[in-house]
C-alpha positions in Angstrom: -20.6 -5.7 -16.5 -20.8 -6.2 -13.1 -17.4 -5.5 -11.1 -17.4 -6.7 -7.6 -14.4 -6.1 -4.8 -14.0 -8.0 -1.8 -11.3 -6.2 0.5 -10.4 -5.3 4.1 -12.5 -2.7 6.3 -12.4 0.7 5.1 -13.0 2.5 7.9 -9.5 3.3 8.1 -6.8 5.5 6.7 -4.6 3.7 4.6 -2.9 3.2 0.9 -5.5 -0.1 0.3 -8.6 1.7 1.4 -7.3 5.2 -1.0 -6.6 2.9 -3.9 -9.9 0.4 -3.6 -12.1 3.6 -3.1 -10.6 5.6 -6.0 -10.2 2.4 -8.5 -14.0 1.3 -7.5 -15.0 5.2 -8.1 -13.6 5.1 -11.5 -14.8 1.8 -13.1 -18.1 3.3 -12.0 -18.1 5.3 -14.8 -18.2 2.4 -16.9 -19.7 -0.9 -14.9 -21.8 -1.5 -12.3 -19.8 -1.2 -9.1 -20.3 -3.4 -5.6 -17.9 -3.3 -3.0 -17.8 -6.0 0.0 -15.6 -5.0 2.8 -15.2 -7.1 6.0 -15.1 -6.1 8.9 -16.0 -2.7 8.6 -17.9 -0.7 10.3 -21.6 -0.3 8.9 -22.1 2.6 6.7 -18.4 3.9 7.6 -15.9 4.7 5.0 -12.9 7.0 5.4 -12.7 7.7 1.6 -16.0 8.3 0.4 -17.1 6.5 -2.6 -19.6 7.6 -5.3 -23.5 7.1 -4.9 -24.2 4.7 -7.9 -21.5 2.3 -5.5 -23.1 -0.2 -4.2 -21.3 -1.1 -0.3 -21.7 -3.8 1.5 -20.4 -4.7 5.1 -19.6 -8.4 6.0 -19.3 -8.6 9.7 -19.2 -12.0 10.5 -15.3 -12.8 10.0 -14.8 -13.5 13.7 -13.7 -17.0 15.1 -16.3 -18.8 17.4 -14.8 -19.2 21.2 -15.9 -22.9 20.8 -13.8 -23.3 18.4 -10.7 -24.9 20.8 -8.3 -25.9 18.5 -8.2 -22.9 16.2 -7.8 -20.5 18.8 -4.8 -22.7 19.9 -3.1 -23.0 17.0 -3.2 -19.0 15.9 -1.4 -18.3 19.8 1.0 -20.6 19.2 1.8 -19.3 15.7 2.1 -15.7 16.9 5.0 -16.8 19.4 6.8 -19.2 17.2 5.9 -18.4 13.3 6.0 -21.4 11.2 4.3 -21.9 8.0 1.3 -24.5 8.2 0.1 -27.0 6.1 -2.2 -25.5 4.0 -4.9 -27.4 5.1 -4.3 -26.4 8.7 -4.4 -23.0 7.6 -7.3 -23.0 5.9 -9.1 -24.9 8.9 -7.5 -22.2 11.4 -7.9 -19.1 9.4 -10.6 -19.5 7.0 -13.9 -21.6 9.2 -15.9 -23.5 6.3 -18.8 -21.5 7.6 -17.7 -18.2 6.8 -16.8 -18.9 3.5 -19.8 -20.4 2.9 -21.5 -17.1 4.3 -19.4 -14.7 2.3 -19.8 -16.9 -0.9 -23.8 -17.1 -0.5 -23.7 -13.3 -0.3 -21.3 -12.9 -3.3 -23.0 -15.1 -5.2 -26.5 -12.9 -4.8 -24.7 -10.2 -6.7 -23.9 -12.3 -9.3 -20.8 -10.5 -10.4 -19.1 -10.9 -13.3 -16.0 -9.9 -12.2 -14.5 -10.2 -8.5 -11.7 -8.2 -8.0 -10.3 -9.4 -4.3 -7.5 -7.2 -2.3 -4.6 -8.4 -0.2 -3.8 -12.0 0.5 -6.5 -12.3 3.0 -9.3 -11.4 0.5 -7.7 -13.6 -2.5 -7.1 -16.7 -0.5 -11.2 -16.3 0.7 -12.3 -16.0 -3.4 -10.3 -19.1 -4.4 -11.8 -20.6 -1.4 -14.9 -19.5 -2.7 -14.9 -20.2 -6.0 -17.4 -23.3 -6.3 -20.3 -20.0 -5.0 -19.7 -18.0 -7.5 -21.2 -19.2 -10.3 -18.4 -18.5 -13.2 -17.2 -15.7 -12.1 -14.2 -14.1 -13.6 -11.6 -14.0 -10.2 -8.6 -11.7 -9.8 -6.4 -11.8 -7.0 -4.9 -8.4 -6.5 -2.2 -8.1 -4.0 -1.2 -4.9 -2.6 2.1 -4.8 -1.2 5.4 -7.1 -2.0 5.8 -10.8 -2.3 8.6 -10.4 0.0 6.4 -8.7 3.0 3.8 -11.1 2.3 5.5 -14.7 2.4 9.0 -14.3 3.4 8.9 -12.7 6.6 8.4 -14.9 9.4 6.0 -13.2 12.1 5.1 -10.8 9.6 2.3 -10.5 6.5 0.6 -13.8 5.6 3.6 -16.2 6.2 1.4 -18.6 7.8 -1.0 -18.8 5.3 1.8 -19.1 2.6 1.0 -22.8 1.5 -2.5 -22.4 1.5 -2.1 -19.3 -0.8 0.3 -21.3 -3.3 -2.4 -23.7 -3.3 -5.9 -21.6 -3.3 -4.1 -18.9 -5.6 -4.6 -21.6 -8.8 -8.6 -21.7 -8.1 -8.3 -17.7 -9.2 -8.1 -16.5 -13.1 -5.6 -14.0 -12.7 -3.5 -12.6 -10.2 -2.1 -8.7 -10.3 1.2 -7.6 -8.9 2.0 -4.2 -8.2 5.2 -4.3 -9.5 6.9 -6.2 -11.9 9.6 -7.4 -9.8 6.8 -9.2 -7.6 5.0 -10.6 -10.4 8.4 -12.4 -11.4 8.8 -13.2 -7.6 5.0 -15.0 -8.3 6.1 -17.0 -11.1 9.6 -18.2 -9.8 8.5 -19.0 -6.5 5.0 -20.2 -6.5 4.6 -21.1 -9.9 2.1 -19.1 -10.8 1.1 -16.6 -14.0 1.2 -12.4 -12.7 1.2 -9.6 -14.3 2.0 -6.3 -12.8 -0.4 -3.5 -12.7 0.9 0.1 -11.1 -1.8 1.6 -8.4 -3.0 4.9 -9.9 -3.0 8.3 -8.4 -5.4 9.2 -6.1 -5.8 12.6 -7.4 -4.3 15.2 -9.9 -3.3 18.5 -8.8 -2.9 20.9 -10.9 -0.9 22.9 -8.2 3.2 22.4 -8.5 5.5 22.8 -6.0 7.7 25.5 -6.7 10.7 23.4 -4.9 11.6 26.9 -3.1 10.7 26.0 0.4 13.3 24.9 2.6 10.4 21.7 3.7 11.3 18.1 3.7 8.1 16.0 3.8 7.5 12.5 4.8 4.1 10.9 4.2 2.7 7.6 5.4 1.6 5.2 7.6 3.6 5.9 10.9 4.7 2.2 11.9 7.8 2.4 13.1 9.9 -0.8 11.6 8.1 -0.9 8.2 8.6 2.7 7.3 11.8 3.1 9.2 10.9 5.9 11.8 14.1 5.3 13.5 16.2 5.9 10.1 13.7 9.2 9.5 15.3 10.5 12.9 18.8 9.4 12.6 18.6 11.2 9.0 17.0 14.4 10.4 19.7 14.3 13.1 22.6 14.0 10.6 21.4 16.6 8.3 20.1 18.9 11.0 22.7 18.8 14.0 25.7 17.6 12.4 25.7 19.2 9.2 23.7 21.9 10.4 21.3 22.6 8.1 19.4 24.3 10.3 17.1 26.5 8.0 15.6 23.2 6.5 12.5 21.8 8.4 10.9 18.1 8.2 7.3 17.7 8.0 5.8 14.4 9.0 2.0 13.6 7.7 0.5 10.4 9.0 -0.6 8.6 11.6 -0.5 4.9 13.0 1.2 2.4 15.9 4.6 4.3 15.8 3.3 8.1 15.9 3.9 8.4 20.1 7.5 6.3 19.6 8.6 8.9 16.5 7.5 11.9 18.9 9.9 10.5 21.7 12.4 10.3 19.2 12.5 13.6 18.2 12.4 15.3 21.6 15.3 12.9 22.5 17.3 14.4 19.4 16.3 18.3 20.4 14.7 18.3 16.9 11.7 19.3 18.3 12.0 23.0 16.8 13.0 21.4 12.9 10.1 18.7 12.8 6.3 19.5 12.6 4.3 16.0 13.2 0.9 17.3 11.5 -1.3 13.9 12.1 -3.2 12.3 9.6 -5.1 13.9 6.7 -7.6 12.9 3.6 -6.3 16.0 1.4 -2.4 16.3 1.1 -1.8 17.8 -2.4 -1.0 21.6 -0.5 1.4 20.0 2.1 3.1 18.2 -0.8 2.9 21.7 -2.9 4.2 23.4 -0.3 7.7 21.2 0.3 10.4 21.0 -1.7 11.5 17.5 -1.5 9.8 14.3 -0.6 11.3 11.3 1.5 10.4 7.7 2.1 12.2 5.2 4.8 10.5 2.0 4.8 12.5 -0.9 5.1 9.9 -2.6 2.7 7.6 -0.4 0.3 4.9 -2.8 -1.9 4.3 0.5 -4.2 4.7 3.9 -2.9 1.4 5.8 -3.5 3.2 8.4 -1.7 5.8 8.7 -4.3 3.7 8.8 -7.2 1.5 11.6 -5.7 4.8 13.6 -4.8 6.0 13.3 -8.1 2.1 14.5 -9.1 3.1 17.7 -7.4 6.6 18.4 -8.3 8.4 17.0 -5.9 11.7 14.9 -6.0 12.3 12.0 -4.5 14.7 10.3 -2.5 13.8 6.5 -1.3 15.5 3.6 0.0 15.9 0.6 -3.0 12.9 -1.2 -1.7 10.5 -3.0 -3.9 8.3 0.0 -5.4 10.2 2.6 -4.9 12.9 0.8 -7.6 10.2 0.7 -10.3 8.9 3.8 -10.0 11.9 6.9 -9.6 14.4 7.2 -11.7 17.5 7.6 -9.2 19.7 10.5 -10.9 16.0 11.9 -13.2 13.5 12.5 -10.8 15.2 11.6 -7.5 17.4 9.2 -5.7 17.5 5.5 -4.8 20.0 4.8 -1.9 21.3 1.1 -1.0 19.7 -0.7 2.3 19.8 1.1 4.4 22.8 3.8 4.8 21.3 6.6 6.7 24.8 8.6 5.6 24.2 8.2 1.8 20.6 9.2 2.2 21.9 12.2 3.9 24.2 12.5 1.2 21.5 12.8 -1.4 19.0 15.0 0.5 22.2 17.5 0.9 22.4 17.4 -2.9 19.0 18.3 -4.0 19.1 21.0 -0.7 21.8 22.9 -1.9 21.6 22.9 -5.5 17.8 24.7 -6.3 18.7 24.2 -10.5 19.1 20.2 -9.5 15.6 20.5 -7.6 13.9 22.1 -10.1 15.2 19.8 -13.2 14.4 16.6 -11.2 10.8 18.5 -10.4 10.2 18.3 -14.0 11.2 15.1 -14.4 9.0 13.8 -11.6 5.7 15.7 -13.2 6.3 13.7 -16.6 6.8 10.5 -14.4 3.4 11.2 -12.9 1.8 10.9 -15.8 2.2 7.2 -16.0 0.2 6.5 -13.4 -3.1 8.5 -14.6 -6.1 7.0 -14.0 -6.7 6.8 -17.5 -3.6 4.8 -17.9 -4.0 2.2 -15.2 -8.0 1.8 -15.8 -6.8 0.7 -19.5 -5.0 -2.0 -17.7 -7.5 -3.2 -15.6 -10.1 -3.2 -18.8 -7.9 -5.4 -20.3 -7.6 -7.7 -17.4 -11.0 -7.8 -16.9 -12.2 -8.7 -20.5 -10.0 -11.6 -20.4 
């Protein structure tokens, strides 16, 4: 079978990019695989594909300057966020000439199945259905329904009505959590199934959970990732409660990196916080720590949570969509009601002060991580593809 992936740019670091790469590489064992990336630097991919995976960079997704109406509407929408009528959103964000060009490119590949990642690519796929010769079309939603469609000015909010209409052209919709699958069914009237993200690596090495180090791994986007909460929690534990023998390590990069560095400096925490930047290989960092934390306001899945579990780390997270389905509260980590930094600090403190509890949670985390191993996730994808 020939399987195509339609996806956003893959020349940057991120969870979408990592998961598309590992899934395409894994499917190449059994299928012919082609990956089409939109607005991607030619031949440049942050995570490497296997040689047998064909890659295509489609860099025509630009708005023609002469399309003044489209430009004006997009500028107004950014200032006054509204959910546009379906037809208006289609004309503004998905011009016909782009669908024709990209549809012709995909048609040449003659794929049996095409998987589009993110709402942007999923809507594109639905709009191009007539060009694709009966290929089985799957829309794969990488983040939560709430992030995409319910927050004004965020995510895919302006194109919400268009998505609701065009997703009906797809043969299958896939979400990352069962909660999101229910949301698509209840709020859009669309049948949706849940397939969790697979782990991007397996680690034979596990943390001994003895080092006094707490780790945060993720894209450093201030509001989304709750970096303000992260600093507040650090201050409570280090400055207020005196846990000055513990260290925090932050792995990641993003638009909030400089702000985080400034907050850490203003709080006088430079001695206790290591800002380590972006890394493609993170196993050793997990294994050197004893606790993983996620302070996100919204988290569609939480790939870093499963990676931390694979390395044997207990996790503490706010009770957001993805982590709520990954972490078993009080078994392999703690889920904290949004957004109590004091309760978050309390949970961390229990793990920091009780080495036996950390060890017990670590063992349970390793067992839970097996549910996200690639072989199990691939079985679920194969069932969907062969429908």
